[in-house]
PDB file of the backbone (N, CA, C, O) and the ligand in Angstrom, with CONECT records:
HET     ZN  A 101       1
ATOM      1  N   ALA A   1       5.817  22.824   8.924  1.00  0.00           N
ATOM      2  CA  ALA A   1       6.369  24.155   8.594  1.00  0.00           C
ATOM      3  C   ALA A   1       6.313  24.385   7.082  1.00  0.00           C
ATOM      4  O   ALA A   1       6.385  23.451   6.283  1.00  0.00           O
ATOM      5  N   GLN A   2       6.185  25.640   6.732  1.00  0.00           N
ATOM      6  CA  GLN A   2       6.125  25.996   5.315  1.00  0.00           C
ATOM      7  C   GLN A   2       7.535  26.156   4.746  1.00  0.00           C
ATOM      8  O   GLN A   2       8.521  26.202   5.483  1.00  0.00           O
ATOM      9  N   ALA A   3       7.601  26.237   3.447  1.00  0.00           N
ATOM     10  CA  ALA A   3       8.879  26.418   2.761  1.00  0.00           C
ATOM     11  C   ALA A   3       9.522  27.728   3.203  1.00  0.00           C
ATOM     12  O   ALA A   3       8.836  28.672   3.594  1.00  0.00           O
ATOM     13  N   ALA A   4      10.834  27.765   3.135  1.00  0.00           N
ATOM     14  CA  ALA A   4      11.561  28.959   3.546  1.00  0.00           C
ATOM     15  C   ALA A   4      11.200  30.143   2.649  1.00  0.00           C
ATOM     16  O   ALA A   4      10.940  29.991   1.456  1.00  0.00           O
ATOM     17  N   VAL A   5      11.193  31.316   3.259  1.00  0.00           N
ATOM     18  CA  VAL A   5      10.870  32.545   2.533  1.00  0.00           C
ATOM     19  C   VAL A   5      12.135  33.141   1.918  1.00  0.00           C
ATOM     20  O   VAL A   5      12.083  33.845   0.909  1.00  0.00           O
ATOM     21  N   GLY A   6      13.274  32.842   2.549  1.00  0.00           N
ATOM     22  CA  GLY A   6      14.532  33.370   2.037  1.00  0.00           C
ATOM     23  C   GLY A   6      15.653  33.111   3.021  1.00  0.00           C
ATOM     24  O   GLY A   6      15.442  32.550   4.096  1.00  0.00           O
ATOM     25  N   VAL A   7      16.844  33.526   2.640  1.00  0.00           N
ATOM     26  CA  VAL A   7      18.009  33.366   3.513  1.00  0.00           C
ATOM     27  C   VAL A   7      18.057  34.545   4.483  1.00  0.00           C
ATOM     28  O   VAL A   7      17.799  35.688   4.109  1.00  0.00           O
ATOM     29  N   CYS A   8      18.386  34.246   5.713  1.00  0.00           N
ATOM     30  CA  CYS A   8      18.420  35.278   6.750  1.00  0.00           C
ATOM     31  C   CYS A   8      19.433  36.383   6.409  1.00  0.00           C
ATOM     32  O   CYS A   8      20.598  36.092   6.139  1.00  0.00           O
ATOM     33  N   PRO A   9      18.985  37.657   6.422  1.00  0.00           N
ATOM     34  CA  PRO A   9      19.893  38.762   6.077  1.00  0.00           C
ATOM     35  C   PRO A   9      20.878  39.087   7.196  1.00  0.00           C
ATOM     36  O   PRO A   9      21.827  39.844   6.986  1.00  0.00           O
ATOM     37  N   ILE A  10      20.664  38.529   8.367  1.00  0.00           N
ATOM     38  CA  ILE A  10      21.544  38.838   9.497  1.00  0.00           C
ATOM     39  C   ILE A  10      22.658  37.806   9.630  1.00  0.00           C
ATOM     40  O   ILE A  10      23.838  38.155   9.580  1.00  0.00           O
ATOM     41  N   CYS A  11      22.294  36.547   9.797  1.00  0.00           N
ATOM     42  CA  CYS A  11      23.348  35.537   9.983  1.00  0.00           C
ATOM     43  C   CYS A  11      23.804  34.940   8.647  1.00  0.00           C
ATOM     44  O   CYS A  11      24.838  34.274   8.581  1.00  0.00           O
ATOM     45  N   LYS A  12      23.033  35.180   7.593  1.00  0.00           N
ATOM     46  CA  LYS A  12      23.377  34.761   6.222  1.00  0.00           C
ATOM     47  C   LYS A  12      23.394  33.248   5.990  1.00  0.00           C
ATOM     48  O   LYS A  12      23.671  32.794   4.880  1.00  0.00           O
ATOM     49  N   THR A  13      23.103  32.482   7.017  1.00  0.00           N
ATOM     50  CA  THR A  13      23.098  31.029   6.836  1.00  0.00           C
ATOM     51  C   THR A  13      21.740  30.417   7.156  1.00  0.00           C
ATOM     52  O   THR A  13      21.369  29.387   6.592  1.00  0.00           O
ATOM     53  N   GLY A  14      20.998  31.054   8.063  1.00  0.00           N
ATOM     54  CA  GLY A  14      19.687  30.535   8.445  1.00  0.00           C
ATOM     55  C   GLY A  14      18.659  30.772   7.360  1.00  0.00           C
ATOM     56  O   GLY A  14      18.856  31.585   6.457  1.00  0.00           O
ATOM     57  N   GLU A  15      17.560  30.047   7.465  1.00  0.00           N
ATOM     58  CA  GLU A  15      16.449  30.261   6.537  1.00  0.00           C
ATOM     59  C   GLU A  15      15.297  30.895   7.296  1.00  0.00           C
ATOM     60  O   GLU A  15      14.975  30.514   8.421  1.00  0.00           O
ATOM     61  N   ILE A  16      14.687  31.874   6.644  1.00  0.00           N
ATOM     62  CA  ILE A  16      13.526  32.522   7.238  1.00  0.00           C
ATOM     63  C   ILE A  16      12.292  31.725   6.846  1.00  0.00           C
ATOM     64  O   ILE A  16      12.061  31.452   5.668  1.00  0.00           O
ATOM     65  N   SER A  17      11.516  31.363   7.833  1.00  0.00           N
ATOM     66  CA  SER A  17      10.297  30.627   7.525  1.00  0.00           C
ATOM     67  C   SER A  17       9.148  31.068   8.422  1.00  0.00           C
ATOM     68  O   SER A  17       9.327  31.765   9.421  1.00  0.00           O
ATOM     69  N   ASP A  18       7.982  30.637   8.024  1.00  0.00           N
ATOM     70  CA  ASP A  18       6.751  30.972   8.725  1.00  0.00           C
ATOM     71  C   ASP A  18       6.706  30.264  10.078  1.00  0.00           C
ATOM     72  O   ASP A  18       6.718  29.035  10.142  1.00  0.00           O
ATOM     73  N   ARG A  19       6.656  31.037  11.144  1.00  0.00           N
ATOM     74  CA  ARG A  19       6.638  30.462  12.492  1.00  0.00           C
ATOM     75  C   ARG A  19       5.252  30.567  13.125  1.00  0.00           C
ATOM     76  O   ARG A  19       5.104  30.401  14.336  1.00  0.00           O
ATOM     77  N   GLY A  20       4.266  30.834  12.326  1.00  0.00           N
ATOM     78  CA  GLY A  20       2.920  30.960  12.862  1.00  0.00           C
ATOM     79  C   GLY A  20       2.499  32.404  12.969  1.00  0.00           C
ATOM     80  O   GLY A  20       1.753  32.906  12.129  1.00  0.00           O
ATOM     81  N   LYS A  21       2.982  33.082  14.015  1.00  0.00           N
ATOM     82  CA  LYS A  21       2.589  34.484  14.193  1.00  0.00           C
ATOM     83  C   LYS A  21       3.602  35.455  13.618  1.00  0.00           C
ATOM     84  O   LYS A  21       3.345  36.657  13.552  1.00  0.00           O
ATOM     85  N   PHE A  22       4.751  34.944  13.202  1.00  0.00           N
ATOM     86  CA  PHE A  22       5.795  35.811  12.654  1.00  0.00           C
ATOM     87  C   PHE A  22       6.688  34.974  11.746  1.00  0.00           C
ATOM     88  O   PHE A  22       6.518  33.759  11.646  1.00  0.00           O
ATOM     89  N   TYR A  23       7.643  35.632  11.082  1.00  0.00           N
ATOM     90  CA  TYR A  23       8.657  34.925  10.308  1.00  0.00           C
ATOM     91  C   TYR A  23       9.951  34.964  11.105  1.00  0.00           C
ATOM     92  O   TYR A  23      10.336  36.019  11.608  1.00  0.00           O
ATOM     93  N   GLY A  24      10.615  33.846  11.223  1.00  0.00           N
ATOM     94  CA  GLY A  24      11.826  33.818  12.030  1.00  0.00           C
ATOM     95  C   GLY A  24      12.930  33.001  11.379  1.00  0.00           C
ATOM     96  O   GLY A  24      12.707  32.270  10.414  1.00  0.00           O
ATOM     97  N   CYS A  25      14.126  33.148  11.936  1.00  0.00           N
ATOM     98  CA  CYS A  25      15.319  32.499  11.400  1.00  0.00           C
ATOM     99  C   CYS A  25      15.487  31.096  11.981  1.00  0.00           C
ATOM    100  O   CYS A  25      15.238  30.859  13.164  1.00  0.00           O
ATOM    101  N   SER A  26      15.910  30.183  11.126  1.00  0.00           N
ATOM    102  CA  SER A  26      16.119  28.792  11.571  1.00  0.00           C
ATOM    103  C   SER A  26      17.310  28.664  12.517  1.00  0.00           C
ATOM    104  O   SER A  26      17.470  27.630  13.166  1.00  0.00           O
ATOM    105  N   ASN A  27      18.146  29.696  12.604  1.00  0.00           N
ATOM    106  CA  ASN A  27      19.286  29.669  13.527  1.00  0.00           C
ATOM    107  C   ASN A  27      18.953  30.286  14.882  1.00  0.00           C
ATOM    108  O   ASN A  27      19.843  30.695  15.629  1.00  0.00           O
ATOM    109  N   TYR A  28      17.667  30.347  15.184  1.00  0.00           N
ATOM    110  CA  TYR A  28      17.225  30.949  16.443  1.00  0.00           C
ATOM    111  C   TYR A  28      17.962  30.337  17.640  1.00  0.00           C
ATOM    112  O   TYR A  28      18.443  31.052  18.519  1.00  0.00           O
ATOM    113  N   ARG A  29      18.038  29.031  17.657  1.00  0.00           N
ATOM    114  CA  ARG A  29      18.686  28.365  18.794  1.00  0.00           C
ATOM    115  C   ARG A  29      20.190  28.614  18.821  1.00  0.00           C
ATOM    116  O   ARG A  29      20.838  28.474  19.859  1.00  0.00           O
ATOM    117  N   GLN A  30      20.730  28.983  17.670  1.00  0.00           N
ATOM    118  CA  GLN A  30      22.165  29.295  17.610  1.00  0.00           C
ATOM    119  C   GLN A  30      22.413  30.773  17.910  1.00  0.00           C
ATOM    120  O   GLN A  30      23.549  31.245  17.864  1.00  0.00           O
ATOM    121  N   GLY A  31      21.340  31.489  18.217  1.00  0.00           N
ATOM    122  CA  GLY A  31      21.509  32.866  18.673  1.00  0.00           C
ATOM    123  C   GLY A  31      21.080  33.951  17.713  1.00  0.00           C
ATOM    124  O   GLY A  31      21.241  35.133  18.016  1.00  0.00           O
ATOM    125  N   CYS A  32      20.523  33.578  16.535  1.00  0.00           N
ATOM    126  CA  CYS A  32      20.053  34.619  15.616  1.00  0.00           C
ATOM    127  C   CYS A  32      18.587  34.907  15.913  1.00  0.00           C
ATOM    128  O   CYS A  32      17.730  34.040  15.745  1.00  0.00           O
ATOM    129  N   HIS A  33      18.312  36.107  16.346  1.00  0.00           N
ATOM    130  CA  HIS A  33      16.947  36.459  16.746  1.00  0.00           C
ATOM    131  C   HIS A  33      16.222  37.307  15.704  1.00  0.00           C
ATOM    132  O   HIS A  33      15.251  37.993  16.021  1.00  0.00           O
ATOM    133  N   PHE A  34      16.691  37.258  14.479  1.00  0.00           N
ATOM    134  CA  PHE A  34      16.014  38.017  13.429  1.00  0.00           C
ATOM    135  C   PHE A  34      14.605  37.484  13.224  1.00  0.00           C
ATOM    136  O   PHE A  34      14.396  36.277  13.100  1.00  0.00           O
ATOM    137  N   SER A  35      13.647  38.393  13.191  1.00  0.00           N
ATOM    138  CA  SER A  35      12.269  37.991  12.909  1.00  0.00           C
ATOM    139  C   SER A  35      11.538  39.143  12.239  1.00  0.00           C
ATOM    140  O   SER A  35      11.928  40.304  12.364  1.00  0.00           O
ATOM    141  N   LEU A  36      10.495  38.808  11.541  1.00  0.00           N
ATOM    142  CA  LEU A  36       9.649  39.815  10.916  1.00  0.00           C
ATOM    143  C   LEU A  36       8.201  39.544  11.294  1.00  0.00           C
ATOM    144  O   LEU A  36       7.763  38.393  11.316  1.00  0.00           O
ATOM    145  N   PRO A  37       7.460  40.606  11.593  1.00  0.00           N
ATOM    146  CA  PRO A  37       6.055  40.420  11.959  1.00  0.00           C
ATOM    147  C   PRO A  37       5.213  40.117  10.727  1.00  0.00           C
ATOM    148  O   PRO A  37       5.596  40.460   9.609  1.00  0.00           O
ATOM    149  N   LYS A  38       4.075  39.479  10.931  1.00  0.00           N
ATOM    150  CA  LYS A  38       3.156  39.254   9.810  1.00  0.00           C
ATOM    151  C   LYS A  38       2.249  40.448   9.617  1.00  0.00           C
ATOM    152  O   LYS A  38       1.678  40.663   8.548  1.00  0.00           O
ATOM    153  N   GLN A  39       2.133  41.212  10.680  1.00  0.00           N
ATOM    154  CA  GLN A  39       1.281  42.389  10.627  1.00  0.00           C
ATOM    155  C   GLN A  39       2.065  43.591  11.121  1.00  0.00           C
ATOM    156  O   GLN A  39       2.854  43.488  12.060  1.00  0.00           O
ATOM    157  N   TRP A  40       1.839  44.741  10.476  1.00  0.00           N
ATOM    158  CA  TRP A  40       2.635  45.925  10.813  1.00  0.00           C
ATOM    159  C   TRP A  40       1.778  47.152  10.601  1.00  0.00           C
ATOM    160  O   TRP A  40       1.286  47.387   9.497  1.00  0.00           O
ATOM    161  N   SER A  41       1.594  47.934  11.645  1.00  0.00           N
ATOM    162  CA  SER A  41       0.781  49.150  11.558  1.00  0.00           C
ATOM    163  C   SER A  41      -0.574  48.917  10.881  1.00  0.00           C
ATOM    164  O   SER A  41      -0.962  49.636   9.961  1.00  0.00           O
ATOM    165  N   GLY A  42      -1.260  47.914  11.353  1.00  0.00           N
ATOM    166  CA  GLY A  42      -2.625  47.675  10.881  1.00  0.00           C
ATOM    167  C   GLY A  42      -2.733  46.963   9.553  1.00  0.00           C
ATOM    168  O   GLY A  42      -3.836  46.772   9.040  1.00  0.00           O
ATOM    169  N   LYS A  43      -1.592  46.562   8.980  1.00  0.00           N
ATOM    170  CA  LYS A  43      -1.612  45.915   7.675  1.00  0.00           C
ATOM    171  C   LYS A  43      -1.003  44.520   7.755  1.00  0.00           C
ATOM    172  O   LYS A  43       0.039  44.315   8.377  1.00  0.00           O
ATOM    173  N   LYS A  44      -1.663  43.582   7.122  1.00  0.00           N
ATOM    174  CA  LYS A  44      -1.099  42.252   6.983  1.00  0.00           C
ATOM    175  C   LYS A  44      -0.058  42.320   5.877  1.00  0.00           C
ATOM    176  O   LYS A  44      -0.385  42.696   4.751  1.00  0.00           O
ATOM    177  N   LEU A  45       1.188  41.965   6.172  1.00  0.00           N
ATOM    178  CA  LEU A  45       2.251  42.094   5.172  1.00  0.00           C
ATOM    179  C   LEU A  45       2.197  40.942   4.176  1.00  0.00           C
ATOM    180  O   LEU A  45       2.243  39.778   4.573  1.00  0.00           O
ATOM    181  N   PRO A  46       2.100  41.258   2.887  1.00  0.00           N
ATOM    182  CA  PRO A  46       2.063  40.185   1.887  1.00  0.00           C
ATOM    183  C   PRO A  46       3.396  39.441   1.833  1.00  0.00           C
ATOM    184  O   PRO A  46       4.456  40.018   2.077  1.00  0.00           O
ATOM    185  N   ILE A  47       3.324  38.186   1.518  1.00  0.00           N
ATOM    186  CA  ILE A  47       4.529  37.353   1.470  1.00  0.00           C
ATOM    187  C   ILE A  47       5.538  37.906   0.458  1.00  0.00           C
ATOM    188  O   ILE A  47       6.748  37.777   0.644  1.00  0.00           O
ATOM    189  N   SER A  48       5.031  38.520  -0.608  1.00  0.00           N
ATOM    190  CA  SER A  48       5.921  39.108  -1.618  1.00  0.00           C
ATOM    191  C   SER A  48       6.769  40.222  -1.005  1.00  0.00           C
ATOM    192  O   SER A  48       7.941  40.380  -1.345  1.00  0.00           O
ATOM    193  N   ALA A  49       6.166  40.990  -0.099  1.00  0.00           N
ATOM    194  CA  ALA A  49       6.898  42.080   0.553  1.00  0.00           C
ATOM    195  C   ALA A  49       7.933  41.523   1.524  1.00  0.00           C
ATOM    196  O   ALA A  49       9.040  42.052   1.631  1.00  0.00           O
ATOM    197  N   ILE A  50       7.575  40.466   2.224  1.00  0.00           N
ATOM    198  CA  ILE A  50       8.512  39.824   3.150  1.00  0.00           C
ATOM    199  C   ILE A  50       9.729  39.295   2.378  1.00  0.00           C
ATOM    200  O   ILE A  50      10.873  39.469   2.799  1.00  0.00           O
ATOM    201  N   LYS A  51       9.457  38.653   1.251  1.00  0.00           N
ATOM    202  CA  LYS A  51      10.545  38.115   0.429  1.00  0.00           C
ATOM    203  C   LYS A  51      11.466  39.216  -0.068  1.00  0.00           C
ATOM    204  O   LYS A  51      12.689  39.078  -0.051  1.00  0.00           O
ATOM    205  N   GLN A  52      10.859  40.316  -0.511  1.00  0.00           N
ATOM    206  CA  GLN A  52      11.629  41.467  -0.994  1.00  0.00           C
ATOM    207  C   GLN A  52      12.512  42.038   0.117  1.00  0.00           C
ATOM    208  O   GLN A  52      13.685  42.348  -0.092  1.00  0.00           O
ATOM    209  N   LEU A  53      11.921  42.166   1.289  1.00  0.00           N
ATOM    210  CA  LEU A  53      12.645  42.707   2.438  1.00  0.00           C
ATOM    211  C   LEU A  53      13.869  41.869   2.776  1.00  0.00           C
ATOM    212  O   LEU A  53      14.958  42.393   3.011  1.00  0.00           O
ATOM    213  N   ILE A  54      13.668  40.569   2.797  1.00  0.00           N
ATOM    214  CA  ILE A  54      14.749  39.657   3.149  1.00  0.00           C
ATOM    215  C   ILE A  54      15.850  39.691   2.096  1.00  0.00           C
ATOM    216  O   ILE A  54      17.038  39.626   2.412  1.00  0.00           O
ATOM    217  N   LYS A  55      15.430  39.794   0.845  1.00  0.00           N
ATOM    218  CA  LYS A  55      16.388  39.730  -0.251  1.00  0.00           C
ATOM    219  C   LYS A  55      17.127  41.041  -0.470  1.00  0.00           C
ATOM    220  O   LYS A  55      18.343  41.053  -0.661  1.00  0.00           O
ATOM    221  N   THR A  56      16.382  42.151  -0.440  1.00  0.00           N
ATOM    222  CA  THR A  56      16.976  43.432  -0.808  1.00  0.00           C
ATOM    223  C   THR A  56      17.046  44.434   0.339  1.00  0.00           C
ATOM    224  O   THR A  56      17.689  45.476   0.209  1.00  0.00           O
ATOM    225  N   GLY A  57      16.393  44.133   1.459  1.00  0.00           N
ATOM    226  CA  GLY A  57      16.419  45.056   2.593  1.00  0.00           C
ATOM    227  C   GLY A  57      15.359  46.134   2.524  1.00  0.00           C
ATOM    228  O   GLY A  57      15.283  46.988   3.407  1.00  0.00           O
ATOM    229  N   GLU A  58      14.534  46.104   1.478  1.00  0.00           N
ATOM    230  CA  GLU A  58      13.451  47.089   1.387  1.00  0.00           C
ATOM    231  C   GLU A  58      12.321  46.562   0.521  1.00  0.00           C
ATOM    232  O   GLU A  58      12.474  45.549  -0.163  1.00  0.00           O
ATOM    233  N   THR A  59      11.199  47.244   0.550  1.00  0.00           N
ATOM    234  CA  THR A  59      10.047  46.844  -0.263  1.00  0.00           C
ATOM    235  C   THR A  59       9.686  47.967  -1.223  1.00  0.00           C
ATOM    236  O   THR A  59      10.184  49.087  -1.110  1.00  0.00           O
ATOM    237  N   ALA A  60       8.813  47.648  -2.165  1.00  0.00           N
ATOM    238  CA  ALA A  60       8.186  48.688  -2.960  1.00  0.00           C
ATOM    239  C   ALA A  60       7.168  49.411  -2.068  1.00  0.00           C
ATOM    240  O   ALA A  60       6.926  49.001  -0.933  1.00  0.00           O
ATOM    241  N   GLN A  61       6.594  50.462  -2.581  1.00  0.00           N
ATOM    242  CA  GLN A  61       5.556  51.188  -1.856  1.00  0.00           C
ATOM    243  C   GLN A  61       4.387  50.247  -1.549  1.00  0.00           C
ATOM    244  O   GLN A  61       3.876  49.563  -2.436  1.00  0.00           O
ATOM    245  N   LEU A  62       3.976  50.224  -0.289  1.00  0.00           N
ATOM    246  CA  LEU A  62       2.862  49.375   0.117  1.00  0.00           C
ATOM    247  C   LEU A  62       1.713  50.245   0.613  1.00  0.00           C
ATOM    248  O   LEU A  62       1.910  51.233   1.320  1.00  0.00           O
ATOM    249  N   LYS A  63       0.514  49.848   0.221  1.00  0.00           N
ATOM    250  CA  LYS A  63      -0.665  50.598   0.642  1.00  0.00           C
ATOM    251  C   LYS A  63      -1.293  49.970   1.872  1.00  0.00           C
ATOM    252  O   LYS A  63      -1.045  48.805   2.184  1.00  0.00           O
ATOM    253  N   GLY A  64      -2.100  50.743   2.558  1.00  0.00           N
ATOM    254  CA  GLY A  64      -2.997  50.170   3.560  1.00  0.00           C
ATOM    255  C   GLY A  64      -2.484  50.123   4.989  1.00  0.00           C
ATOM    256  O   GLY A  64      -3.046  49.420   5.829  1.00  0.00           O
ATOM    257  N   PHE A  65      -1.404  50.879   5.274  1.00  0.00           N
ATOM    258  CA  PHE A  65      -1.012  50.994   6.680  1.00  0.00           C
ATOM    259  C   PHE A  65      -1.969  51.963   7.362  1.00  0.00           C
ATOM    260  O   PHE A  65      -2.603  52.800   6.720  1.00  0.00           O
ATOM    261  N   LYS A  66      -2.054  51.827   8.659  1.00  0.00           N
ATOM    262  CA  LYS A  66      -2.943  52.716   9.394  1.00  0.00           C
ATOM    263  C   LYS A  66      -2.183  53.372  10.531  1.00  0.00           C
ATOM    264  O   LYS A  66      -1.535  52.700  11.333  1.00  0.00           O
ATOM    265  N   SER A  67      -2.269  54.682  10.589  1.00  0.00           N
ATOM    266  CA  SER A  67      -1.576  55.417  11.637  1.00  0.00           C
ATOM    267  C   SER A  67      -2.222  55.154  12.994  1.00  0.00           C
ATOM    268  O   SER A  67      -3.441  55.240  13.141  1.00  0.00           O
ATOM    269  N   LYS A  68      -1.390  54.833  13.980  1.00  0.00           N
ATOM    270  CA  LYS A  68      -1.932  54.623  15.325  1.00  0.00           C
ATOM    271  C   LYS A  68      -2.428  55.929  15.915  1.00  0.00           C
ATOM    272  O   LYS A  68      -3.391  55.953  16.681  1.00  0.00           O
ATOM    273  N   LYS A  69      -1.760  57.018  15.550  1.00  0.00           N
ATOM    274  CA  LYS A  69      -2.125  58.322  16.119  1.00  0.00           C
ATOM    275  C   LYS A  69      -3.430  58.849  15.547  1.00  0.00           C
ATOM    276  O   LYS A  69      -4.334  59.241  16.285  1.00  0.00           O
ATOM    277  N   THR A  70      -3.516  58.854  14.204  1.00  0.00           N
ATOM    278  CA  THR A  70      -4.654  59.522  13.567  1.00  0.00           C
ATOM    279  C   THR A  70      -5.700  58.544  13.035  1.00  0.00           C
ATOM    280  O   THR A  70      -6.821  58.950  12.727  1.00  0.00           O
ATOM    281  N   GLY A  71      -5.352  57.267  12.925  1.00  0.00           N
ATOM    282  CA  GLY A  71      -6.298  56.307  12.362  1.00  0.00           C
ATOM    283  C   GLY A  71      -6.401  56.373  10.853  1.00  0.00           C
ATOM    284  O   GLY A  71      -7.194  55.650  10.248  1.00  0.00           O
ATOM    285  N   LYS A  72      -5.592  57.248  10.232  1.00  0.00           N
ATOM    286  CA  LYS A  72      -5.643  57.408   8.782  1.00  0.00           C
ATOM    287  C   LYS A  72      -4.786  56.384   8.055  1.00  0.00           C
ATOM    288  O   LYS A  72      -3.718  55.992   8.528  1.00  0.00           O
ATOM    289  N   ALA A  73      -5.272  55.962   6.904  1.00  0.00           N
ATOM    290  CA  ALA A  73      -4.514  55.030   6.078  1.00  0.00           C
ATOM    291  C   ALA A  73      -3.395  55.775   5.360  1.00  0.00           C
ATOM    292  O   ALA A  73      -3.550  56.942   4.998  1.00  0.00           O
ATOM    293  N   PHE A  74      -2.277  55.101   5.157  1.00  0.00           N
ATOM    294  CA  PHE A  74      -1.180  55.709   4.407  1.00  0.00           C
ATOM    295  C   PHE A  74      -0.368  54.632   3.697  1.00  0.00           C
ATOM    296  O   PHE A  74      -0.477  53.444   4.004  1.00  0.00           O
ATOM    297  N   SER A  75       0.437  55.067   2.756  1.00  0.00           N
ATOM    298  CA  SER A  75       1.314  54.171   2.019  1.00  0.00           C
ATOM    299  C   SER A  75       2.756  54.471   2.397  1.00  0.00           C
ATOM    300  O   SER A  75       3.105  55.615   2.687  1.00  0.00           O
ATOM    301  N   ALA A  76       3.575  53.459   2.392  1.00  0.00           N
ATOM    302  CA  ALA A  76       4.989  53.662   2.694  1.00  0.00           C
ATOM    303  C   ALA A  76       5.784  52.455   2.217  1.00  0.00           C
ATOM    304  O   ALA A  76       5.238  51.378   1.978  1.00  0.00           O
ATOM    305  N   LYS A  77       7.077  52.666   2.089  1.00  0.00           N
ATOM    306  CA  LYS A  77       7.982  51.543   1.870  1.00  0.00           C
ATOM    307  C   LYS A  77       8.421  51.042   3.228  1.00  0.00           C
ATOM    308  O   LYS A  77       8.380  51.772   4.218  1.00  0.00           O
ATOM    309  N   LEU A  78       8.838  49.801   3.265  1.00  0.00           N
ATOM    310  CA  LEU A  78       9.439  49.264   4.474  1.00  0.00           C
ATOM    311  C   LEU A  78      10.897  48.976   4.192  1.00  0.00           C
ATOM    312  O   LEU A  78      11.267  48.649   3.065  1.00  0.00           O
ATOM    313  N   LYS A  79      11.716  49.096   5.206  1.00  0.00           N
ATOM    314  CA  LYS A  79      13.124  48.715   5.052  1.00  0.00           C
ATOM    315  C   LYS A  79      13.624  48.095   6.341  1.00  0.00           C
ATOM    316  O   LYS A  79      13.019  48.236   7.404  1.00  0.00           O
ATOM    317  N   LEU A  80      14.737  47.411   6.216  1.00  0.00           N
ATOM    318  CA  LEU A  80      15.383  46.833   7.384  1.00  0.00           C
ATOM    319  C   LEU A  80      16.532  47.734   7.788  1.00  0.00           C
ATOM    320  O   LEU A  80      17.410  48.046   6.984  1.00  0.00           O
ATOM    321  N   VAL A  81      16.511  48.150   9.049  1.00  0.00           N
ATOM    322  CA  VAL A  81      17.602  48.949   9.596  1.00  0.00           C
ATOM    323  C   VAL A  81      18.193  48.165  10.761  1.00  0.00           C
ATOM    324  O   VAL A  81      17.553  47.976  11.796  1.00  0.00           O
ATOM    325  N   ALA A  82      19.423  47.715  10.569  1.00  0.00           N
ATOM    326  CA  ALA A  82      20.083  46.880  11.584  1.00  0.00           C
ATOM    327  C   ALA A  82      19.188  45.724  12.012  1.00  0.00           C
ATOM    328  O   ALA A  82      19.093  45.395  13.195  1.00  0.00           O
ATOM    329  N   GLY A  83      18.537  45.119  11.031  1.00  0.00           N
ATOM    330  CA  GLY A  83      17.730  43.941  11.309  1.00  0.00           C
ATOM    331  C   GLY A  83      16.346  44.221  11.841  1.00  0.00           C
ATOM    332  O   GLY A  83      15.592  43.296  12.140  1.00  0.00           O
ATOM    333  N   LYS A  84      16.001  45.512  11.963  1.00  0.00           N
ATOM    334  CA  LYS A  84      14.675  45.870  12.469  1.00  0.00           C
ATOM    335  C   LYS A  84      13.842  46.502  11.356  1.00  0.00           C
ATOM    336  O   LYS A  84      14.335  47.274  10.534  1.00  0.00           O
ATOM    337  N   LEU A  85      12.579  46.147  11.365  1.00  0.00           N
ATOM    338  CA  LEU A  85      11.649  46.679  10.372  1.00  0.00           C
ATOM    339  C   LEU A  85      11.324  48.131  10.681  1.00  0.00           C
ATOM    340  O   LEU A  85      11.025  48.482  11.822  1.00  0.00           O
ATOM    341  N   SER A  86      11.387  48.981   9.641  1.00  0.00           N
ATOM    342  CA  SER A  86      10.983  50.361   9.850  1.00  0.00           C
ATOM    343  C   SER A  86      10.429  50.947   8.570  1.00  0.00           C
ATOM    344  O   SER A  86      10.619  50.391   7.488  1.00  0.00           O
ATOM    345  N   PHE A  87       9.745  52.069   8.694  1.00  0.00           N
ATOM    346  CA  PHE A  87       9.183  52.747   7.531  1.00  0.00           C
ATOM    347  C   PHE A  87      10.249  53.554   6.811  1.00  0.00           C
ATOM    348  O   PHE A  87      11.189  54.067   7.418  1.00  0.00           O
ATOM    349  N   ASP A  88      10.077  53.651   5.506  1.00  0.00           N
ATOM    350  CA  ASP A  88      10.938  54.497   4.693  1.00  0.00           C
ATOM    351  C   ASP A  88      10.034  55.426   3.898  1.00  0.00           C
ATOM    352  O   ASP A  88       9.417  55.012   2.916  1.00  0.00           O
ATOM    353  N   PHE A  89       9.957  56.674   4.321  1.00  0.00           N
ATOM    354  CA  PHE A  89       9.055  57.634   3.678  1.00  0.00           C
ATOM    355  C   PHE A  89       9.736  58.406   2.555  1.00  0.00           C
ATOM    356  O   PHE A  89       9.129  59.297   1.961  1.00  0.00           O
ATOM    357  N   ASN A  90      10.988  58.076   2.260  1.00  0.00           N
ATOM    358  CA  ASN A  90      11.694  58.810   1.201  1.00  0.00           C
ATOM    359  C   ASN A  90      11.321  58.290  -0.174  1.00  0.00           C
ATOM    360  O   ASN A  90      11.821  58.793  -1.180  1.00  0.00           O
TER     361      ASN A  90
HETATM  362 ZN    ZN A 101      19.525  34.363  11.044  1.00  0.00          ZN2+
END
């Protein structure tokens, strides 16, 4: 396993680490199901963005997402809402 990416923002005690296809919390067996995908809307998420998300709950503007509807590339911030990844277009 790789080094931890950060402290889990949900349970506050687990460590988020690379689980292969996603990032997950070390307290999974204790019931914390927080996880982050490695890929989101056609974009591979850089580790720097994952770290930012875990630490601050949001990222800077990221380029290279692709709309499923139109196929067009777009930029957006990501944020965590109740532990779930979502876009922030504000
Ligand atoms: Zn956790």
